C-alpha positions as CSV (number, residue, x, y, z in Angstrom):
1,X,-56.3,-23.4,21.9
2,X,-55.4,-26.0,24.5
3,X,-56.4,-28.8,22.2
4,X,-54.1,-27.5,19.4
5,X,-51.3,-27.1,21.8
6,X,-51.9,-30.6,23.2
7,X,-51.8,-32.1,19.7
8,X,-48.7,-30.2,18.8
9,X,-46.8,-31.1,21.9
10,X,-48.0,-34.7,21.7
11,X,-46.6,-35.0,18.2
12,X,-43.3,-33.3,19.1
13,X,-42.8,-35.2,22.4
14,X,-43.5,-38.6,20.8
15,X,-40.9,-38.1,18.1
16,X,-37.9,-38.4,20.4
17,X,-38.2,-42.1,21.6
18,X,-38.1,-44.1,18.3
19,X,-40.2,-47.2,18.1
20,X,-37.7,-50.0,17.5
21,X,-39.9,-53.1,17.9
22,X,-43.5,-53.6,16.8
23,X,-45.1,-56.9,17.5
24,X,-41.8,-58.7,17.9
25,X,-40.4,-57.3,14.5
26,X,-37.9,-54.6,14.1
27,X,-39.2,-51.4,12.5
28,X,-37.5,-51.8,9.1
29,X,-39.1,-55.3,8.8
30,X,-42.5,-54.3,10.0
31,X,-45.0,-53.3,7.3
32,X,-45.5,-49.5,6.8
33,X,-49.2,-49.7,7.7
34,X,-48.2,-51.3,11.1
35,X,-45.5,-48.6,11.7
36,X,-48.0,-45.8,10.9
37,X,-50.7,-47.3,13.2
38,X,-48.3,-47.7,16.1
39,X,-46.9,-44.1,15.6
40,X,-50.4,-42.6,15.4
41,X,-51.6,-44.4,18.5
42,X,-48.6,-43.3,20.5
43,X,-49.0,-39.7,19.3
44,X,-52.7,-39.7,20.1
45,X,-52.0,-40.9,23.6
46,X,-49.4,-38.2,24.2
47,X,-51.7,-35.6,22.7
48,X,-54.5,-36.5,25.0
49,X,-52.2,-36.2,28.0
50,X,-51.1,-32.7,27.0
51,X,-54.7,-31.7,26.2
52,X,-55.8,-32.7,29.7
53,X,-52.9,-30.8,31.2
54,X,-53.7,-27.6,29.3
55,X,-57.4,-27.9,30.1
56,X,-56.7,-28.3,33.8
57,X,-54.3,-25.3,33.8
58,X,-56.8,-23.1,31.8
59,X,-59.7,-24.1,34.0
60,X,-58.1,-23.5,37.3
61,X,-56.3,-20.3,36.3
62,X,-59.4,-18.7,34.7
63,X,-61.8,-19.8,37.4
64,X,-59.5,-18.7,40.3
65,X,-58.8,-15.4,38.5
66,X,-62.5,-14.7,38.2
67,X,-63.1,-15.6,41.8
68,X,-60.2,-13.5,43.1
69,X,-61.3,-10.5,41.0
70,X,-64.9,-10.8,42.2
71,X,-63.7,-11.0,45.8
72,X,-61.2,-8.2,45.7
73,X,-63.4,-5.9,43.5
74,X,-60.3,-4.8,41.5
75,X,-58.7,-5.5,38.2
76,X,-55.0,-5.5,38.5
77,X,-51.8,-7.6,38.3
78,X,-52.3,-9.1,41.7
79,X,-55.3,-11.0,40.6
80,X,-53.1,-12.9,38.1
81,X,-50.4,-13.5,40.7
82,X,-52.9,-14.9,43.2
83,X,-54.5,-17.1,40.5
84,X,-51.1,-18.3,39.4
85,X,-50.4,-19.3,43.0
86,X,-53.6,-21.3,43.2
87,X,-52.9,-22.9,39.8
88,X,-49.3,-23.8,40.6
89,X,-50.4,-25.3,44.0
90,X,-53.2,-27.3,42.4
91,X,-50.8,-28.7,39.8
92,X,-48.4,-29.9,42.4
93,X,-50.9,-30.8,45.1
94,X,-50.4,-34.6,44.7
95,X,-46.7,-34.3,45.4
96,X,-47.1,-32.9,48.9
97,X,-47.2,-29.5,50.6
98,X,-43.6,-28.4,49.8
99,X,-44.1,-29.1,46.1
100,X,-47.4,-27.3,46.2
101,X,-45.7,-24.2,47.8
102,X,-42.9,-24.3,45.2
103,X,-45.5,-24.6,42.4
104,X,-47.4,-21.7,43.9
105,X,-44.4,-19.5,44.0
106,X,-43.2,-20.5,40.5
107,X,-46.5,-20.1,38.7
108,X,-47.2,-16.8,40.6
109,X,-43.8,-15.4,39.5
110,X,-44.5,-16.6,35.9
111,X,-47.9,-14.8,36.0
112,X,-46.3,-11.6,37.3
113,X,-43.6,-11.7,34.6
114,X,-46.1,-12.4,31.8
115,X,-48.4,-9.6,33.0
116,X,-45.5,-7.2,33.2
117,X,-44.2,-8.1,29.8
118,X,-47.5,-8.1,28.1
119,X,-48.7,-5.0,29.9
120,X,-52.3,-6.2,30.3
121,X,-52.9,-4.1,33.4
122,X,-52.3,-0.4,33.9
């Protein structure tokens, strides 16, 4: 699922900045084959970026939720909230402690809202 979302978002996000110059030639003057190759290469790079992001989020969230549930011995909404906190902090860890704390709160709140809306826990 993460791969498909990565390809979809890569294709969508690469459509906004138009390629105006390819190999020193403006796009209308560049051959169609060259335009297609450049567009496909840019889309593939963006898709791989999004695939890595979704793989990271999925891995950290699933792994931390499993560990939290095992440690607490309960299956409830707070497992998702704690896992969301870990995931948000891990995503923002490189930006510093204040960003990690903000990411923790944001992703935890998002997890709480999603679990409340979806009703996955009783």
